[in-house]
VOPA-538638 format. One record per atom (N, C-alpha, C, O, CB): residue in three letters; atom name; x, y, z. Coordinates in pm, 1 decimal. Glycine has a CB too. Layout:
# VOPA-538638
resn,name,X,Y,Z
ALA,CA,X,Y,Z
...
END
This chain:
# VOPA-538638
resn,name,X,Y,Z
GLY,N,79.8,-119.8,0.0
GLY,CA,0.0,0.0,0.0
GLY,C,84.0,126.0,0.0
GLY,O,29.0,235.6,11.2
GLY,CB,-90.8,-0.1,117.2
VAL,N,217.8,114.3,-12.4
VAL,CA,303.9,232.8,-12.9
VAL,C,368.7,243.5,-150.1
VAL,O,413.7,144.0,-206.9
VAL,CB,412.4,225.7,100.3
ASP,N,372.9,367.5,-203.3
ASP,CA,434.8,381.9,-335.1
ASP,C,585.0,355.3,-326.7
ASP,O,645.3,367.7,-220.2
ASP,CB,408.4,523.0,-392.3
SER,N,643.3,319.4,-437.8
SER,CA,783.0,275.8,-439.6
SER,C,879.8,386.1,-396.2
SER,O,980.9,356.6,-332.4
SER,CB,819.9,227.7,-578.6
GLU,N,851.7,510.7,-428.7
GLU,CA,940.0,621.2,-391.7
GLU,C,945.5,637.6,-239.8
GLU,O,1052.9,658.8,-183.4
GLU,CB,893.0,752.1,-457.8
THR,N,831.4,628.0,-174.2
THR,CA,826.7,639.2,-28.1
THR,C,899.5,523.1,36.8
THR,O,973.8,542.6,133.0
THR,CB,681.6,644.6,21.4
ALA,N,879.4,402.6,-14.4
ALA,CA,947.0,284.6,39.8
ALA,C,1098.3,295.8,22.7
ALA,O,1174.1,262.4,113.8
ALA,CB,895.3,157.0,-28.7
LYS,N,1141.7,342.5,-93.5
LYS,CA,1284.7,357.9,-120.0
LYS,C,1346.1,459.9,-24.3
LYS,O,1453.5,437.0,31.2
LYS,CB,1308.3,400.7,-266.2
GLU,N,1277.7,571.9,-5.6
GLU,CA,1327.6,676.5,83.0
GLU,C,1337.9,626.3,227.6
GLU,O,1436.3,654.1,296.2
GLU,CB,1236.2,799.7,76.0
ALA,N,1237.5,553.2,273.1
ALA,CA,1239.3,499.5,410.2
ALA,C,1352.0,400.0,428.1
ALA,O,1418.9,400.1,531.4
ALA,CB,1105.6,433.0,444.1
THR,N,1373.6,316.1,330.4
THR,CA,1480.6,217.0,337.7
THR,C,1617.0,284.1,341.6
THR,O,1702.7,245.9,421.4
THR,CB,1472.7,121.2,219.2
LEU,N,1637.6,382.2,257.4
LEU,CA,1765.3,451.5,253.9
LEU,C,1791.1,528.4,382.9
LEU,O,1903.8,530.9,432.1
LEU,CB,1770.3,545.9,135.3
SER,N,1688.2,590.5,437.3
SER,CA,1708.5,667.4,559.0
SER,C,1741.1,576.3,676.7
SER,O,1821.7,613.8,761.9
SER,CB,1585.0,751.0,589.9
GLU,N,1681.5,459.0,683.8
GLU,CA,1712.2,365.5,791.3
GLU,C,1851.6,305.8,774.2
GLU,O,1923.2,286.3,872.5
GLU,CB,1607.6,254.3,796.2
ALA,N,1890.1,277.0,650.8
ALA,CA,2022.3,220.5,624.9
ALA,C,2131.7,321.8,656.9
ALA,O,2243.6,283.8,691.4
ALA,CB,2033.5,174.8,478.9
ASP,N,2100.4,448.0,645.7
ASP,CA,2196.5,555.4,665.5
ASP,C,2203.2,600.6,811.7
ASP,O,2279.1,692.0,843.9
ASP,CB,2161.2,673.1,576.5
LEU,N,2126.6,539.4,898.9
LEU,CA,2116.6,582.7,1037.5
LEU,C,2251.8,590.1,1109.5
LEU,O,2278.2,691.6,1174.0
LEU,CB,2025.7,490.0,1111.9
PRO,N,2338.2,489.6,1102.4
PRO,CA,2468.0,501.0,1171.4
PRO,C,2553.8,618.3,1122.3
PRO,O,2618.5,685.2,1202.9
PRO,CB,2545.7,372.4,1154.1
ARG,N,2554.8,643.2,992.9
ARG,CA,2631.2,756.2,938.4
ARG,C,2574.2,887.7,986.6
ARG,O,2648.8,979.5,1020.9
ARG,CB,2631.9,752.6,785.4
GLN,N,2441.4,897.3,989.4
GLN,CA,2378.8,1020.6,1036.9
GLN,C,2409.4,1044.7,1184.3
GLN,O,2434.5,1157.9,1225.6
GLN,CB,2227.6,1015.4,1015.1
LYS,N,2407.1,937.5,1263.2
LYS,CA,2435.5,952.0,1405.7
LYS,C,2577.2,1002.9,1428.7
LYS,O,2599.5,1085.9,1516.9
LYS,CB,2415.3,818.8,1477.9
GLU,N,2672.8,954.4,1350.8
GLU,CA,2810.7,1002.4,1362.4
GLU,C,2820.3,1150.3,1325.8
GLU,O,2887.9,1227.5,1393.7
GLU,CB,2904.1,919.6,1272.6
ALA,N,2752.8,1188.7,1219.1
ALA,CA,2753.6,1329.1,1177.1
ALA,C,2685.2,1417.4,1281.4
ALA,O,2729.1,1529.6,1306.5
ALA,CB,2684.1,1344.8,1040.4
ILE,N,2579.1,1367.5,1341.1
ILE,CA,2508.8,1443.2,1445.1
ILE,C,2600.8,1465.6,1564.5
ILE,O,2606.7,1576.2,1618.2
ILE,CB,2379.9,1369.5,1489.3
LYS,N,2672.0,1362.5,1606.2
LYS,CA,2765.9,1378.4,1718.1
LYS,C,2868.1,1487.5,1687.0
LYS,O,2902.7,1567.5,1773.9
LYS,CB,2838.1,1244.9,1748.1
HIS,N,2915.4,1490.0,1564.2
HIS,CA,3011.0,1591.7,1521.4
HIS,C,2950.0,1731.5,1532.0
HIS,O,3012.6,1823.2,1585.2
HIS,CB,3057.2,1564.6,1377.3
HIS,N,2827.2,1747.5,1480.9
HIS,CA,2761.2,1878.4,1484.1
HIS,C,2724.8,1919.9,1626.2
HIS,O,2728.3,2038.7,1658.3
HIS,CB,2635.9,1876.4,1397.3
LEU,N,2690.1,1824.7,1710.8
LEU,CA,2654.9,1858.5,1849.1
LEU,C,2773.3,1919.0,1924.3
LEU,O,2753.9,2001.0,2014.1
LEU,CB,2604.9,1734.2,1922.6
LYS,N,2894.5,1879.7,1889.0
LYS,CA,3011.7,1939.3,1952.6
LYS,C,3018.8,2088.6,1922.2
LYS,O,3059.1,2168.5,2006.7
LYS,CB,3140.4,1869.1,1905.6
LYS,N,2979.4,2124.6,1801.6
LYS,CA,2983.6,2264.8,1759.8
LYS,C,2871.5,2347.9,1821.9
LYS,O,2886.7,2468.4,1842.1
LYS,CB,2975.7,2273.7,1609.0
ILE,N,2759.1,2283.0,1852.0
ILE,CA,2643.2,2358.0,1900.6
ILE,C,2608.2,2321.9,2045.3
ILE,O,2494.2,2340.3,2088.0
ILE,CB,2522.9,2332.4,1810.4
SER,N,2704.5,2271.5,2119.2
SER,CA,2678.5,2224.2,2255.6
SER,C,2637.8,2335.6,2351.0
SER,O,2577.9,2308.3,2455.0
SER,CB,2800.6,2154.9,2309.6
HIS,N,2668.8,2459.7,2318.1
HIS,CA,2634.6,2571.3,2407.2
HIS,C,2486.1,2609.5,2401.2
HIS,O,2438.8,2687.3,2484.0
HIS,CB,2719.2,2692.4,2372.1
TYR,N,2412.9,2555.2,2303.8
TYR,CA,2268.8,2579.3,2294.5
TYR,C,2193.3,2477.5,2379.7
TYR,O,2244.7,2369.5,2409.1
TYR,CB,2221.3,2572.4,2147.2
ASP,N,2069.6,2513.4,2419.2
ASP,CA,1989.6,2414.5,2491.1
ASP,C,1939.8,2307.9,2392.9
ASP,O,1947.3,2325.0,2271.3
ASP,CB,1869.9,2482.6,2564.1
LYS,N,1889.1,2198.4,2448.4
LYS,CA,1854.0,2081.0,2368.6
LYS,C,1751.9,2112.8,2258.7
LYS,O,1764.2,2063.1,2146.8
LYS,CB,1799.5,1972.1,2459.1
ARG,N,1652.7,2194.1,2289.7
ARG,CA,1549.1,2227.6,2191.7
ARG,C,1609.2,2296.6,2069.1
ARG,O,1573.0,2265.8,1955.6
ARG,CB,1442.2,2317.5,2255.6
ILE,N,1699.6,2388.4,2092.6
ILE,CA,1763.6,2460.3,1981.6
ILE,C,1855.9,2365.8,1904.5
ILE,O,1863.5,2372.8,1781.8
ILE,CB,1843.5,2583.2,2034.2
GLN,N,1925.4,2278.3,1975.7
GLN,CA,2011.0,2180.3,1909.3
GLN,C,1929.2,2094.1,1813.2
GLN,O,1969.8,2071.5,1699.2
GLN,CB,2082.4,2091.7,2013.3
VAL,N,1814.0,2046.4,1859.7
VAL,CA,1728.0,1962.3,1775.5
VAL,C,1683.0,2041.0,1652.7
VAL,O,1685.7,1988.2,1541.5
VAL,CB,1604.8,1911.4,1855.6
ASN,N,1641.6,2166.1,1671.0
ASN,CA,1599.7,2248.7,1557.4
ASN,C,1712.1,2266.3,1457.2
ASN,O,1690.0,2257.1,1336.4
ASN,CB,1551.7,2385.2,1605.6
LYS,N,1831.8,2291.3,1506.1
LYS,CA,1946.0,2310.3,1416.4
LYS,C,1978.0,2182.0,1339.0
LYS,O,2015.0,2187.8,1221.7
LYS,CB,2069.3,2355.5,1496.3
LEU,N,1963.6,2066.7,1404.6
LEU,CA,1989.7,1940.0,1336.4
LEU,C,1885.4,1913.5,1228.4
LEU,O,1919.0,1866.2,1119.8
LEU,CB,1991.7,1824.6,1437.1
PHE,N,1759.3,1943.6,1257.7
PHE,CA,1655.0,1929.1,1154.7
PHE,C,1681.9,2023.6,1037.8
PHE,O,1661.7,1986.5,922.2
PHE,CB,1514.7,1956.9,1214.6
GLN,N,1727.2,2145.3,1067.3
GLN,CA,1759.6,2240.7,961.1
GLN,C,1872.8,2190.3,872.9
GLN,O,1878.3,2222.8,754.2
GLN,CB,1797.0,2375.7,1020.9
ARG,N,1963.2,2111.1,929.7
ARG,CA,2073.6,2053.8,852.5
ARG,C,2028.9,1933.8,770.1
ARG,O,2105.7,1881.9,689.2
ARG,CB,2186.8,2012.9,945.3
GLY,N,1903.8,1889.1,790.5
GLY,CA,1849.5,1782.3,708.4
GLY,C,1861.5,1643.0,767.0
GLY,O,1843.9,1544.1,695.9
GLY,CB,1915.2,1784.1,578.6
PHE,N,1891.3,1634.0,896.1
PHE,CA,1903.4,1502.6,957.5
PHE,C,1766.3,1439.6,980.3
PHE,O,1666.9,1508.8,1002.4
PHE,CB,1979.3,1512.6,1089.4
ASN,N,1763.9,1308.4,974.4
ASN,CA,1644.8,1227.6,996.1
ASN,C,1604.0,1236.0,1143.4
ASN,O,1689.1,1231.7,1232.2
ASN,CB,1669.6,1080.2,953.9
GLY,N,1473.4,1248.0,1168.7
GLY,CA,1423.3,1257.5,1305.2
GLY,C,1462.6,1138.2,1390.3
GLY,O,1497.8,1154.3,1507.1
GLY,CB,1273.9,1271.2,1304.2
ALA,N,1457.1,1018.8,1333.0
ALA,CA,1494.9,898.2,1407.5
ALA,C,1642.4,902.6,1446.3
ALA,O,1678.7,859.5,1555.8
ALA,CB,1465.8,771.9,1324.2
ALA,N,1726.4,953.4,1359.0
ALA,CA,1869.5,963.0,1388.2
ALA,C,1895.0,1064.4,1499.1
ALA,O,1980.7,1042.8,1584.9
ALA,CB,1947.9,1001.7,1261.6
ILE,N,1821.5,1174.1,1497.7
ILE,CA,1837.2,1276.3,1601.5
ILE,C,1797.1,1220.2,1737.2
ILE,O,1870.8,1233.7,1834.9
ILE,CB,1753.0,1401.5,1568.3
ILE,N,1680.7,1157.6,1742.9
ILE,CA,1632.3,1100.7,1869.0
ILE,C,1727.0,993.0,1919.5
ILE,O,1759.9,988.4,2038.0
ILE,CB,1491.0,1042.8,1851.6
SER,N,1770.1,907.1,1829.3
SER,CA,1861.4,799.4,1866.6
SER,C,1994.1,854.5,1919.4
SER,O,2051.0,800.2,2014.1
SER,CB,1886.6,707.6,1746.5
SER,N,2042.5,961.3,1858.6
SER,CA,2168.0,1021.9,1902.8
SER,C,2155.1,1078.7,2043.4
SER,O,2243.6,1059.5,2126.7
SER,CB,2211.3,1131.9,1805.8
PHE,N,2044.8,1148.8,2070.1
PHE,CA,2024.9,1203.9,2203.5
PHE,C,2006.1,1092.7,2306.4
PHE,O,2053.7,1104.3,2419.3
PHE,CB,1904.3,1298.1,2204.8
ASP,N,1937.1,985.2,2268.5
ASP,CA,1921.9,871.1,2359.0
ASP,C,2057.3,810.1,2392.8
ASP,O,2083.8,776.1,2508.1
ASP,CB,1830.2,764.8,2296.7
SER,N,2142.8,796.4,2291.9
SER,CA,2277.3,740.6,2313.7
SER,C,2359.2,828.7,2406.0
SER,O,2431.1,778.9,2492.6
SER,CB,2350.7,723.2,2180.5
LEU,N,2348.6,960.0,2387.6
LEU,CA,2423.9,1052.0,2472.2
LEU,C,2377.1,1045.7,2616.6
LEU,O,2458.5,1053.4,2708.6
LEU,CB,2411.6,1194.1,2419.8
GLU,N,2246.9,1031.9,2637.4
GLU,CA,2194.1,1023.0,2773.1
GLU,C,2238.7,893.7,2841.4
GLU,O,2264.3,892.7,2961.8
GLU,CB,2041.3,1031.6,2771.1
GLU,N,2248.1,785.0,2765.0
GLU,CA,2293.2,657.5,2819.9
GLU,C,2440.9,664.2,2859.4
GLU,O,2481.8,605.9,2959.8
GLU,CB,2270.4,544.5,2718.3
GLU,N,2520.0,735.5,2779.9
GLU,CA,2664.0,745.6,2804.8
GLU,C,2695.2,830.4,2928.7
GLU,O,2785.6,798.5,3006.0
GLU,CB,2733.8,805.0,2682.6
GLY,N,2618.8,938.8,2946.1
GLY,CA,2660.9,1029.0,3049.3
GLY,C,2559.2,1074.3,3140.5
GLY,O,2588.2,1151.9,3231.6
GLY,CB,2719.1,1139.3,2994.0
END
């Protein structure tokens, strides 16, 4: 029930999750002086996937 373009995009975004998480960690170092809400907005503006952003913040909370 899903068109092929949507399915392809979802598959690619999930496959790219580890790369996005690494890039997010890199960008978070640059924007660490902002509060979390602003950090999330800036990451969305950079085009990161919502799942990758949430997963990255979850990983950071688990680490520290």
